[in-house]
BALUM-283985 format. One record per residue: x negated, y negated, z of N, C-alpha, C in turn; residue number from 1; chain; residue in three letters. Coordinates in steps of 0.2 Angstrom, whole numbers, plus 5000, padded with zeros to 4 digits. Example, Ala and Ser with C-alpha at 12.3 -4.5 7.8 and 13.67 -1.06 7.14 Angstrom:
REM residues 2
+------+------+------+-------+-------+-------+------+------+------+-----+--------+---------+
: n.px : n.py : n.pz : ca.px : ca.py : ca.pz : c.px : c.py : c.pz : num : cadena : residuo :
+------+------+------+-------+-------+-------+------+------+------+-----+--------+---------+
: 4934 : 5028 : 5039 :  4938 :  5022 :  5039 : 4934 : 5016 : 5039 :   1 :      A :     Ala :
: 4936 : 5011 : 5035 :  4932 :  5005 :  5036 : 4936 : 5000 : 5039 :   2 :      A :     Ser :
+------+------+------+-------+-------+-------+------+------+------+-----+--------+---------+
REM end
This chain:
REM residues 211
+------+------+------+-------+-------+-------+------+------+------+-----+--------+---------+
: n.px : n.py : n.pz : ca.px : ca.py : ca.pz : c.px : c.py : c.pz : num : cadena : residuo :
+------+------+------+-------+-------+-------+------+------+------+-----+--------+---------+
: 5003 : 4932 : 4935 :  4999 :  4937 :  4939 : 4998 : 4943 : 4936 :   1 :      A :     Met :
: 4991 : 4945 : 4936 :  4989 :  4951 :  4933 : 4991 : 4957 : 4937 :   2 :      A :     Ala :
: 4993 : 4963 : 4933 :  4995 :  4969 :  4936 : 4993 : 4975 : 4932 :   3 :      A :     Lys :
: 4993 : 4981 : 4935 :  4991 :  4987 :  4931 : 4998 : 4989 : 4928 :   4 :      A :     Asn :
: 4998 : 4990 : 4922 :  5004 :  4992 :  4918 : 5004 : 4999 : 4917 :   5 :      A :     Lys :
: 4999 : 5003 : 4919 :  4998 :  5010 :  4917 : 5004 : 5014 : 4921 :   6 :      A :     Glu :
: 5006 : 5019 : 4918 :  5012 :  5023 :  4921 : 5009 : 5026 : 4928 :   7 :      A :     Ala :
: 5014 : 5024 : 4933 :  5012 :  5026 :  4940 : 5011 : 5033 : 4941 :   8 :      A :     Lys :
: 5014 : 5037 : 4938 :  5014 :  5045 :  4938 : 5008 : 5047 : 4936 :   9 :      A :     Cys :
: 5005 : 5044 : 4931 :  4998 :  5046 :  4928 : 4993 : 5044 : 4933 :  10 :      A :     Lys :
: 4994 : 5039 : 4937 :  4989 :  5037 :  4942 : 4988 : 5043 : 4947 :  11 :      A :     Ile :
: 4994 : 5045 : 4949 :  4994 :  5050 :  4954 : 4990 : 5057 : 4952 :  12 :      A :     Cys :
: 4992 : 5059 : 4946 :  4990 :  5065 :  4943 : 4982 : 5064 : 4942 :  13 :      A :     Arg :
: 4980 : 5058 : 4940 :  4972 :  5057 :  4939 : 4969 : 5058 : 4945 :  14 :      A :     Arg :
: 4972 : 5055 : 4951 :  4968 :  5055 :  4957 : 4969 : 5062 : 4961 :  15 :      A :     Glu :
: 4974 : 5066 : 4959 :  4975 :  5072 :  4961 : 4978 : 5072 : 4968 :  16 :      A :     Gly :
: 4982 : 5066 : 4970 :  4986 :  5066 :  4976 : 4992 : 5062 : 4975 :  17 :      A :     Val :
: 4997 : 5063 : 4979 :  5003 :  5059 :  4978 : 5003 : 5053 : 4982 :  18 :      A :     Lys :
: 5003 : 5047 : 4978 :  5002 :  5041 :  4981 : 5008 : 5037 : 4983 :  19 :      A :     Leu :
: 5014 : 5040 : 4981 :  5021 :  5037 :  4982 : 5021 : 5030 : 4979 :  20 :      A :     Phe :
: 5019 : 5029 : 4973 :  5019 :  5023 :  4970 : 5026 : 5021 : 4967 :  21 :      A :     Leu :
: 5031 : 5026 : 4967 :  5037 :  5025 :  4964 : 5043 : 5026 : 4969 :  22 :      A :     Lys :
: 5041 : 5026 : 4975 :  5046 :  5027 :  4981 : 5049 : 5033 : 4981 :  23 :      A :     Gly :
: 5056 : 5033 : 4981 :  5060 :  5039 :  4982 : 5059 : 5044 : 4977 :  24 :      A :     Glu :
: 5058 : 5042 : 4971 :  5057 :  5046 :  4965 : 5052 : 5051 : 4967 :  25 :      A :     Arg :
: 5046 : 5050 : 4970 :  5041 :  5054 :  4972 : 5043 : 5060 : 4976 :  26 :      A :     Cys :
: 5049 : 5059 : 4980 :  5052 :  5065 :  4984 : 5057 : 5069 : 4980 :  27 :      A :     Asn :
: 5058 : 5067 : 4974 :  5063 :  5071 :  4970 : 5061 : 5075 : 4965 :  28 :      A :     Ser :
: 5065 : 5079 : 4962 :  5063 :  5084 :  4957 : 5060 : 5081 : 4951 :  29 :      A :     Asp :
: 5061 : 5074 : 4950 :  5058 :  5071 :  4944 : 5051 : 5069 : 4945 :  30 :      A :     Lys :
: 5048 : 5070 : 4951 :  5041 :  5068 :  4952 : 5036 : 5072 : 4947 :  31 :      A :     Cys :
: 5033 : 5068 : 4943 :  5028 :  5071 :  4938 : 5022 : 5074 : 4941 :  32 :      A :     Ser :
: 5020 : 5072 : 4947 :  5014 :  5075 :  4950 : 5016 : 5082 : 4952 :  33 :      A :     Phe :
: 5022 : 5084 : 4954 :  5024 :  5091 :  4956 : 5025 : 5095 : 4950 :  34 :      A :     Asp :
: 5028 : 5092 : 4945 :  5029 :  5096 :  4939 : 5023 : 5097 : 4934 :  35 :      A :     Arg :
: 5018 : 5092 : 4935 :  5012 :  5093 :  4931 : 5006 : 5092 : 4936 :  36 :      A :     Lys :
: 5004 : 5096 : 4940 :  4999 :  5095 :  4945 : 4992 : 5096 : 4942 :  37 :      A :     Pro :
: 4991 : 5092 : 4936 :  4984 :  5092 :  4933 : 4983 : 5085 : 4930 :  38 :      A :     Tyr :
: 4977 : 5084 : 4929 :  4976 :  5077 :  4925 : 4979 : 5076 : 4919 :  39 :      A :     Ser :
: 4981 : 5069 : 4918 :  4985 :  5068 :  4912 : 4979 : 5068 : 4906 :  40 :      A :     Pro :
: 4982 : 5068 : 4899 :  4978 :  5069 :  4894 : 4977 : 5076 : 4891 :  41 :      A :     Gly :
: 4974 : 5076 : 4885 :  4973 :  5082 :  4881 : 4969 : 5087 : 4885 :  42 :      A :     Leu :
: 4964 : 5085 : 4889 :  4960 :  5089 :  4892 : 4961 : 5089 : 4899 :  43 :      A :     His :
: 4967 : 5088 : 4901 :  4969 :  5087 :  4908 : 4968 : 5094 : 4912 :  44 :      A :     Gly :
: 4969 : 5100 : 4909 :  4969 :  5106 :  4913 : 4962 : 5109 : 4913 :  45 :      A :     Arg :
: 4957 : 5106 : 4909 :  4951 :  5109 :  4909 : 4947 : 5107 : 4916 :  46 :      A :     Glu :
: 4942 : 5111 : 4918 :  4939 :  5110 :  4924 : 4933 : 5105 : 4922 :  47 :      A :     Lys :
: 4932 : 5100 : 4926 :  4928 :  5095 :  4925 : 4922 : 5095 : 4930 :  48 :      A :     Lys :
: 4916 : 5092 : 4927 :  4910 :  5092 :  4931 : 4911 : 5087 : 4937 :  49 :      A :     Arg :
: 4909 : 5088 : 4943 :  4910 :  5084 :  4949 : 4903 : 5082 : 4951 :  50 :      A :     Val :
: 4902 : 5075 : 4951 :  4896 :  5072 :  4954 : 4897 : 5068 : 4960 :  51 :      A :     Thr :
: 4892 : 5066 : 4963 :  4893 :  5061 :  4969 : 4896 : 5055 : 4967 :  52 :      A :     Glu :
: 4894 : 5052 : 4962 :  4896 :  5046 :  4959 : 4904 : 5046 : 4957 :  53 :      A :     Tyr :
: 4906 : 5052 : 4955 :  4913 :  5053 :  4953 : 4917 : 5053 : 4959 :  54 :      A :     Lys :
: 4915 : 5057 : 4964 :  4919 :  5057 :  4970 : 4920 : 5050 : 4974 :  55 :      A :     Ile :
: 4915 : 5046 : 4973 :  4915 :  5040 :  4977 : 4919 : 5035 : 4972 :  56 :      A :     Gln :
: 4919 : 5036 : 4966 :  4923 :  5031 :  4961 : 4930 : 5033 : 4962 :  57 :      A :     Leu :
: 4932 : 5040 : 4962 :  4939 :  5042 :  4963 : 4942 : 5040 : 4969 :  58 :      A :     Arg :
: 4938 : 5039 : 4974 :  4940 :  5037 :  4981 : 4942 : 5030 : 4981 :  59 :      A :     Glu :
: 4938 : 5026 : 4977 :  4939 :  5019 :  4977 : 4946 : 5018 : 4972 :  60 :      A :     Lys :
: 4946 : 5021 : 4967 :  4951 :  5021 :  4962 : 4958 : 5022 : 4966 :  61 :      A :     Gln :
: 4958 : 5028 : 4969 :  4964 :  5030 :  4973 : 4966 : 5025 : 4978 :  62 :      A :     Lys :
: 4961 : 5022 : 4981 :  4963 :  5017 :  4986 : 4966 : 5010 : 4983 :  63 :      A :     Thr :
: 4963 : 5008 : 4977 :  4965 :  5003 :  4973 : 4972 : 5004 : 4971 :  64 :      A :     Lys :
: 4974 : 5010 : 4968 :  4980 :  5011 :  4966 : 4986 : 5012 : 4972 :  65 :      A :     Ala :
: 4984 : 5014 : 4977 :  4988 :  5015 :  4983 : 4991 : 5008 : 4985 :  66 :      A :     Met :
: 4986 : 5003 : 4985 :  4988 :  4996 :  4987 : 4990 : 4992 : 4982 :  67 :      A :     Tyr :
: 4990 : 4994 : 4976 :  4992 :  4991 :  4970 : 4988 : 4985 : 4968 :  68 :      A :     Gly :
: 4981 : 4986 : 4968 :  4976 :  4981 :  4967 : 4972 : 4982 : 4961 :  69 :      A :     Met :
: 4970 : 4977 : 4957 :  4965 :  4977 :  4952 : 4958 : 4976 : 4954 :  70 :      A :     Leu :
: 4953 : 4978 : 4950 :  4946 :  4978 :  4952 : 4944 : 4972 : 4955 :  71 :      A :     Glu :
: 4945 : 4966 : 4952 :  4942 :  4960 :  4954 : 4945 : 4958 : 4961 :  72 :      A :     Arg :
: 4951 : 4959 : 4963 :  4954 :  4958 :  4969 : 4951 : 4962 : 4974 :  73 :      A :     Gln :
: 4951 : 4969 : 4972 :  4948 :  4974 :  4977 : 4941 : 4972 : 4979 :  74 :      A :     Phe :
: 4937 : 4970 : 4974 :  4930 :  4969 :  4975 : 4930 : 4962 : 4980 :  75 :      A :     Ser :
: 4934 : 4957 : 4979 :  4934 :  4952 :  4984 : 4936 : 4954 : 4991 :  76 :      A :     Ile :
: 4940 : 4958 : 4991 :  4942 :  4961 :  4998 : 4936 : 4964 : 5001 :  77 :      A :     Phe :
: 4932 : 4968 : 4997 :  4927 :  4972 :  5000 : 4921 : 4967 : 5002 :  78 :      A :     Tyr :
: 4920 : 4962 : 4998 :  4915 :  4957 :  5000 : 4917 : 4953 : 5006 :  79 :      A :     Lys :
: 4923 : 4952 : 5007 :  4925 :  4949 :  5014 : 4924 : 4953 : 5020 :  80 :      A :     Arg :
: 4926 : 4960 : 5018 :  4925 :  4965 :  5024 : 4918 : 4966 : 5026 :  81 :      A :     Ala :
: 4913 : 4965 : 5021 :  4906 :  4966 :  5022 : 4903 : 4961 : 5026 :  82 :      A :     Asp :
: 4906 : 4955 : 5026 :  4904 :  4949 :  5030 : 4906 : 4949 : 5037 :  83 :      A :     Leu :
: 4911 : 4953 : 5038 :  4914 :  4953 :  5045 : 4910 : 4958 : 5049 :  84 :      A :     Lys :
: 4910 : 4957 : 5056 :  4907 :  4961 :  5061 : 4910 : 4968 : 5061 :  85 :      A :     Lys :
: 4906 : 4973 : 5062 :  4909 :  4980 :  5063 : 4908 : 4984 : 5057 :  86 :      A :     Gly :
: 4911 : 4990 : 5056 :  4910 :  4994 :  5050 : 4913 : 4991 : 5044 :  87 :      A :     Ala :
: 4910 : 4991 : 5039 :  4913 :  4988 :  5033 : 4919 : 4991 : 5030 :  88 :      A :     Thr :
: 4919 : 4998 : 5031 :  4924 :  5002 :  5028 : 4931 : 5001 : 5032 :  89 :      A :     Gly :
: 4930 : 5001 : 5039 :  4936 :  5000 :  5043 : 4938 : 4993 : 5042 :  90 :      A :     Glu :
: 4934 : 4988 : 5041 :  4936 :  4981 :  5040 : 4940 : 4981 : 5034 :  91 :      A :     Asn :
: 4938 : 4984 : 5029 :  4942 :  4984 :  5022 : 4949 : 4987 : 5023 :  92 :      A :     Leu :
: 4949 : 4993 : 5026 :  4956 :  4996 :  5027 : 4960 : 4992 : 5031 :  93 :      A :     Leu :
: 4957 : 4989 : 5036 :  4961 :  4984 :  5041 : 4964 : 4979 : 5037 :  94 :      A :     Arg :
: 4960 : 4976 : 5032 :  4963 :  4970 :  5028 : 4968 : 4972 : 5024 :  95 :      A :     Met :
: 4967 : 4978 : 5020 :  4972 :  4981 :  5016 : 4979 : 4982 : 5019 :  96 :      A :     Leu :
: 4978 : 4985 : 5026 :  4984 :  4986 :  5029 : 4988 : 4980 : 5031 :  97 :      A :     Glu :
: 4984 : 4975 : 5032 :  4987 :  4968 :  5035 : 4989 : 4964 : 5029 :  98 :      A :     Cys :
: 4989 : 4966 : 5023 :  4992 :  4963 :  5017 : 5000 : 4962 : 5019 :  99 :      A :     Arg :
: 5003 : 4957 : 5017 :  5010 :  4956 :  5018 : 5014 : 4961 : 5014 : 100 :      A :     Leu :
: 5012 : 4963 : 5008 :  5016 :  4968 :  5005 : 5016 : 4974 : 5008 : 101 :      A :     Asp :
: 5010 : 4976 : 5011 :  5009 :  4983 :  5014 : 5013 : 4982 : 5021 : 102 :      A :     Asn :
: 5013 : 4977 : 5024 :  5017 :  4976 :  5031 : 5025 : 4977 : 5029 : 103 :      A :     Val :
: 5027 : 4973 : 5024 :  5034 :  4974 :  5022 : 5036 : 4981 : 5021 : 104 :      A :     Val :
: 5031 : 4985 : 5018 :  5033 :  4992 :  5016 : 5032 : 4996 : 5022 : 105 :      A :     Tyr :
: 5028 : 4995 : 5027 :  5027 :  4999 :  5033 : 5033 : 4998 : 5037 : 106 :      A :     Arg :
: 5036 : 4992 : 5037 :  5042 :  4991 :  5041 : 5048 : 4994 : 5039 : 107 :      A :     Leu :
: 5048 : 4997 : 5033 :  5053 :  5000 :  5030 : 5058 : 4995 : 5026 : 108 :      A :     Gly :
: 5056 : 4989 : 5024 :  5060 :  4984 :  5021 : 5059 : 4985 : 5013 : 109 :      A :     Phe :
: 5055 : 4990 : 5011 :  5055 :  4991 :  5004 : 5053 : 4998 : 5003 : 110 :      A :     Ala :
: 5055 : 5001 : 4997 :  5055 :  5008 :  4996 : 5048 : 5010 : 4994 : 111 :      A :     Asn :
: 5044 : 5005 : 4992 :  5037 :  5006 :  4989 : 5033 : 4999 : 4990 : 112 :      A :     Ser :
: 5026 : 5000 : 4990 :  5023 :  4993 :  4990 : 5024 : 4989 : 4984 : 113 :      A :     Arg :
: 5025 : 4992 : 4978 :  5027 :  4989 :  4972 : 5033 : 4985 : 4973 : 114 :      A :     Ala :
: 5038 : 4988 : 4976 :  5045 :  4985 :  4977 : 5044 : 4979 : 4982 : 115 :      A :     Gln :
: 5039 : 4980 : 4987 :  5038 :  4975 :  4992 : 5035 : 4969 : 4989 : 116 :      A :     Ala :
: 5030 : 4970 : 4984 :  5027 :  4964 :  4980 : 5033 : 4960 : 4977 : 117 :      A :     Arg :
: 5037 : 4964 : 4973 :  5042 :  4960 :  4969 : 5047 : 4956 : 4974 : 118 :      A :     Gln :
: 5049 : 4959 : 4979 :  5053 :  4956 :  4984 : 5050 : 4949 : 4987 : 119 :      A :     Leu :
: 5044 : 4950 : 4988 :  5040 :  4944 :  4991 : 5039 : 4939 : 4986 : 120 :      A :     Ile :
: 5038 : 4941 : 4980 :  5037 :  4936 :  4974 : 5044 : 4932 : 4973 : 121 :      A :     Asn :
: 5049 : 4935 : 4975 :  5056 :  4932 :  4974 : 5058 : 4928 : 4980 : 122 :      A :     His :
: 5053 : 4928 : 4985 :  5054 :  4924 :  4991 : 5059 : 4926 : 4996 : 123 :      A :     Arg :
: 5060 : 4933 : 4996 :  5065 :  4935 :  5001 : 5062 : 4936 : 5008 : 124 :      A :     His :
: 5056 : 4934 : 5009 :  5053 :  4936 :  5016 : 5050 : 4929 : 5018 : 125 :      A :     Phe :
: 5049 : 4929 : 5025 :  5046 :  4923 :  5028 : 5041 : 4926 : 5034 : 126 :      A :     Ser :
: 5036 : 4922 : 5035 :  5031 :  4924 :  5040 : 5031 : 4918 : 5045 : 127 :      A :     Val :
: 5032 : 4919 : 5051 :  5033 :  4914 :  5056 : 5038 : 4909 : 5054 : 128 :      A :     Asn :
: 5043 : 4911 : 5051 :  5048 :  4906 :  5049 : 5047 : 4902 : 5043 : 129 :      A :     Gly :
: 5042 : 4903 : 5040 :  5040 :  4899 :  5033 : 5040 : 4904 : 5027 : 130 :      A :     Lys :
: 5044 : 4903 : 5022 :  5044 :  4907 :  5016 : 5038 : 4907 : 5013 : 131 :      A :     Gly :
: 5037 : 4913 : 5010 :  5030 :  4914 :  5006 : 5032 : 4918 : 5000 : 132 :      A :     Thr :
: 5028 : 4918 : 4995 :  5028 :  4922 :  4989 : 5022 : 4925 : 4987 : 133 :      A :     Asp :
: 5017 : 4926 : 4992 :  5011 :  4928 :  4991 : 5010 : 4935 : 4994 : 134 :      A :     Ile :
: 5010 : 4941 : 4990 :  5010 :  4948 :  4993 : 5003 : 4949 : 4996 : 135 :      A :     Pro :
: 4998 : 4946 : 4994 :  4991 :  4947 :  4997 : 4990 : 4943 : 5004 : 136 :      A :     Ser :
: 4995 : 4939 : 5006 :  4994 :  4936 :  5012 : 4992 : 4940 : 5018 : 137 :      A :     Phe :
: 4987 : 4938 : 5022 :  4985 :  4942 :  5027 : 4988 : 4940 : 5034 : 138 :      A :     Ile :
: 4992 : 4945 : 5037 :  4995 :  4944 :  5043 : 4990 : 4944 : 5049 : 139 :      A :     Val :
: 4992 : 4941 : 5054 :  4987 :  4941 :  5060 : 4991 : 4943 : 5066 : 140 :      A :     Lys :
: 4988 : 4945 : 5071 :  4991 :  4947 :  5078 : 4996 : 4941 : 5080 : 141 :      A :     Glu :
: 5002 : 4943 : 5081 :  5007 :  4939 :  5084 : 5012 : 4936 : 5078 : 142 :      A :     Gly :
: 5010 : 4937 : 5072 :  5014 :  4935 :  5067 : 5021 : 4939 : 5066 : 143 :      A :     Asp :
: 5026 : 4936 : 5064 :  5033 :  4939 :  5063 : 5034 : 4938 : 5056 : 144 :      A :     Val :
: 5036 : 4944 : 5053 :  5038 :  4945 :  5046 : 5045 : 4947 : 5046 : 145 :      A :     Val :
: 5049 : 4943 : 5042 :  5056 :  4944 :  5042 : 5059 : 4943 : 5035 : 146 :      A :     Ala :
: 5065 : 4946 : 5034 :  5069 :  4945 :  5029 : 5072 : 4938 : 5030 : 147 :      A :     Val :
: 5072 : 4934 : 5025 :  5075 :  4927 :  5026 : 5083 : 4928 : 5027 : 148 :      A :     Lys :
: 5085 : 4924 : 5031 :  5092 :  4924 :  5033 : 5097 : 4924 : 5026 : 149 :      A :     Glu :
: 5095 : 4920 : 5021 :  5099 :  4920 :  5016 : 5099 : 4926 : 5011 : 150 :      A :     Gly :
: 5094 : 4930 : 5012 :  5093 :  4937 :  5009 : 5096 : 4943 : 5012 : 151 :      A :     Ser :
: 5098 : 4942 : 5018 :  5100 :  4948 :  5022 : 5106 : 4952 : 5020 : 152 :      A :     Arg :
: 5111 : 4948 : 5017 :  5116 :  4951 :  5014 : 5116 : 4953 : 5007 : 153 :      A :     Asp :
: 5110 : 4953 : 5004 :  5109 :  4955 :  4997 : 5110 : 4962 : 4997 : 154 :      A :     Ala :
: 5112 : 4964 : 4991 :  5114 :  4971 :  4990 : 5107 : 4976 : 4991 : 155 :      A :     Lys :
: 5102 : 4974 : 4988 :  5096 :  4978 :  4989 : 5094 : 4979 : 4996 : 156 :      A :     Ile :
: 5095 : 4974 : 5000 :  5092 :  4975 :  5007 : 5098 : 4980 : 5011 : 157 :      A :     Phe :
: 5104 : 4979 : 5009 :  5109 :  4983 :  5012 : 5107 : 4991 : 5011 : 158 :      A :     Lys :
: 5106 : 4992 : 5004 :  5104 :  4999 :  5002 : 5098 : 5001 : 5005 : 159 :      A :     Glu :
: 5093 : 4997 : 5006 :  5087 :  5000 :  5009 : 5087 : 5001 : 5016 : 160 :      A :     Ile :
: 5091 : 4997 : 5020 :  5092 :  4997 :  5027 : 5096 : 5003 : 5029 : 161 :      A :     Met :
: 5101 : 5005 : 5024 :  5106 :  5010 :  5025 : 5103 : 5017 : 5023 : 162 :      A :     Ala :
: 5097 : 5017 : 5019 :  5094 :  5023 :  5016 : 5091 : 5027 : 5022 : 163 :      A :     Asp :
: 5093 : 5033 : 5024 :  5090 :  5036 :  5029 : 5084 : 5040 : 5027 : 164 :      A :     Glu :
: 5083 : 5041 : 5020 :  5077 :  5044 :  5018 : 5071 : 5040 : 5018 : 165 :      A :     Asn :
: 5072 : 5033 : 5017 :  5067 :  5029 :  5018 : 5064 : 5028 : 5025 : 166 :      A :     Ile :
: 5069 : 5028 : 5030 :  5068 :  5027 :  5037 : 5064 : 5034 : 5039 : 167 :      A :     Ala :
: 5066 : 5040 : 5036 :  5062 :  5046 :  5038 : 5055 : 5046 : 5035 : 168 :      A :     Ala :
: 5054 : 5043 : 5029 :  5048 :  5044 :  5026 : 5043 : 5039 : 5028 : 169 :      A :     Arg :
: 5046 : 5033 : 5030 :  5041 :  5027 :  5032 : 5042 : 5026 : 5040 : 170 :      A :     Ile :
: 5037 : 5029 : 5043 :  5038 :  5028 :  5050 : 5034 : 5021 : 5052 : 171 :      A :     Ala :
: 5037 : 5017 : 5056 :  5034 :  5011 :  5058 : 5027 : 5012 : 5063 : 172 :      A :     Thr :
: 5022 : 5010 : 5060 :  5016 :  5011 :  5064 : 5015 : 5008 : 5071 : 173 :      A :     Pro :
: 5011 : 5010 : 5075 :  5011 :  5008 :  5082 : 5009 : 5001 : 5082 : 174 :      A :     Ala :
: 5005 : 4998 : 5077 :  5003 :  4991 :  5078 : 5008 : 4986 : 5076 : 175 :      A :     Trp :
: 5014 : 4989 : 5073 :  5020 :  4984 :  5071 : 5026 : 4986 : 5076 : 176 :      A :     Leu :
: 5030 : 4981 : 5077 :  5036 :  4982 :  5081 : 5042 : 4980 : 5076 : 177 :      A :     Glu :
: 5046 : 4984 : 5075 :  5052 :  4983 :  5071 : 5059 : 4981 : 5075 : 178 :      A :     Leu :
: 5062 : 4976 : 5073 :  5068 :  4974 :  5075 : 5073 : 4975 : 5069 : 179 :      A :     Asn :
: 5076 : 4981 : 5069 :  5080 :  4982 :  5063 : 5086 : 4979 : 5062 : 180 :      A :     Lys :
: 5089 : 4977 : 5068 :  5096 :  4973 :  5068 : 5095 : 4966 : 5065 : 181 :      A :     Asp :
: 5089 : 4963 : 5067 :  5087 :  4957 :  5065 : 5083 : 4956 : 5059 : 182 :      A :     Glu :
: 5081 : 4962 : 5056 :  5078 :  4963 :  5050 : 5071 : 4959 : 5050 : 183 :      A :     Met :
: 5067 : 4961 : 5055 :  5061 :  4957 :  5056 : 5056 : 4962 : 5060 : 184 :      A :     Lys :
: 5049 : 4960 : 5059 :  5045 :  4964 :  5063 : 5039 : 4960 : 5065 : 185 :      A :     Gly :
: 5036 : 4962 : 5070 :  5030 :  4958 :  5073 : 5024 : 4962 : 5073 : 186 :      A :     Lys :
: 5018 : 4959 : 5072 :  5012 :  4962 :  5072 : 5009 : 4961 : 5080 : 187 :      A :     Val :
: 5010 : 4967 : 5083 :  5009 :  4966 :  5090 : 5001 : 4967 : 5091 : 188 :      A :     Ile :
: 4997 : 4970 : 5087 :  4990 :  4970 :  5087 : 4988 : 4972 : 5080 : 189 :      A :     Arg :
: 4981 : 4971 : 5079 :  4978 :  4973 :  5073 : 4977 : 4981 : 5073 : 190 :      A :     Leu :
: 4978 : 4984 : 5067 :  4977 :  4991 :  5067 : 4970 : 4993 : 5069 : 191 :      A :     Pro :
: 4970 : 4999 : 5073 :  4963 :  5002 :  5074 : 4962 : 5008 : 5069 : 192 :      A :     Glu :
: 4956 : 5011 : 5070 :  4955 :  5016 :  5065 : 4960 : 5022 : 5065 : 193 :      A :     Arg :
: 4962 : 5024 : 5070 :  4967 :  5029 :  5071 : 4974 : 5027 : 5068 : 194 :      A :     Glu :
: 4975 : 5020 : 5067 :  4981 :  5018 :  5064 : 4981 : 5017 : 5056 : 195 :      A :     Asp :
: 4975 : 5018 : 5054 :  4973 :  5017 :  5047 : 4974 : 5023 : 5043 : 196 :      A :     Leu :
: 4975 : 5023 : 5037 :  4977 :  5030 :  5033 : 4971 : 5034 : 5034 : 197 :      A :     Pro :
: 4973 : 5041 : 5036 :  4968 :  5046 :  5037 : 4966 : 5049 : 5031 : 198 :      A :     Gln :
: 4969 : 5048 : 5025 :  4967 :  5052 :  5019 : 4963 : 5048 : 5015 : 199 :      A :     Asp :
: 4960 : 5042 : 5017 :  4956 :  5038 :  5014 : 4949 : 5039 : 5017 : 200 :      A :     Ile :
: 4944 : 5041 : 5013 :  4937 :  5041 :  5016 : 4933 : 5035 : 5014 : 201 :      A :     Lys :
: 4934 : 5030 : 5018 :  4931 :  5023 :  5017 : 4924 : 5023 : 5016 : 202 :      A :     Glu :
: 4920 : 5028 : 5019 :  4913 :  5029 :  5019 : 4911 : 5030 : 5011 : 203 :      A :     Asn :
: 4915 : 5033 : 5007 :  4913 :  5034 :  5000 : 4914 : 5028 : 4997 : 204 :      A :     Leu :
: 4919 : 5023 : 4998 :  4919 :  5017 :  4995 : 4913 : 5013 : 4996 : 205 :      A :     Ile :
: 4911 : 5012 : 5003 :  4905 :  5009 :  5005 : 4899 : 5011 : 5001 : 206 :      A :     Val :
: 4898 : 5017 : 5001 :  4892 :  5021 :  4997 : 4892 : 5018 : 4990 : 207 :      A :     Glu :
: 4898 : 5018 : 4987 :  4899 :  5016 :  4980 : 4896 : 5009 : 4979 : 208 :      A :     Leu :
: 4899 : 5005 : 4983 :  4897 :  4997 :  4982 : 4890 : 4996 : 4984 : 209 :      A :     Tyr :
: 4887 : 5000 : 4988 :  4880 :  4999 :  4991 : 4875 : 5001 : 4986 : 210 :      A :     Ser :
: 4877 : 5004 : 4980 :  4872 :  5007 :  4975 : 4869 : 5001 : 4972 : 211 :      A :     Lys :
+------+------+------+-------+-------+-------+------+------+------+-----+--------+---------+
REM end
C-alpha cells in the first residue's frame, strides 16, 4: 500500500497549520510546528508570493495531508463526490469524514489517523460484526464500528482508553455515538456541514479541480 513517507512535521510547517499528524506529540514541547513556525527548507523564512492558484493548491494539499491520502486516491474521492447530488465540496468532506480510519480516530480509539490506519490494517476493528483491514472503507448511517473482542485487552487499547489527554482532545462528534465501555461506536446519521471540519475551505478545492 502506497503512503507518504515525508516527515509529518514538515507537512504541518509547509501548510502553516497544525494538523495533529503525530497525535500527542503535537501537544508537547517537542512539536516542530511550535518550535519552527515557518516553512521547511533553506528559504523557509522568506516571504513568498501568494497567488490564487497557490491558495487553492495549499488548501487541497492540507486536506490530503490531514486525512493521510495520496493524490490519486484523493482525486478519485473528488470525482465520486462530483457525481453525487448536492454541493461537491460538502460531498467530498462528508466522504472523507466517513472513512473508517477517520471514524476510528473521531471515536477516540486511536491517537491519530495514521495510528487508526495501522490498527485497522492489523484487523483490530470490525464493522457490523465483520472484521476489516480497509482504512478507506466508507461507513453508512447505522453502521457499528467496534474494537474486536480479541483485541480489547491489548496493551495499546488499554493505554489509549485510559489516556485522558486523548479523550480531552478528541471530542466525539454529534453524528457518532460512543459506547466507551463496550469499545464501539455507531453512526447515528451522516455528518452535516456544521459537523465537518470548519478549518477546511472546500470551495477552494472545487475551484482548483474545476480549472
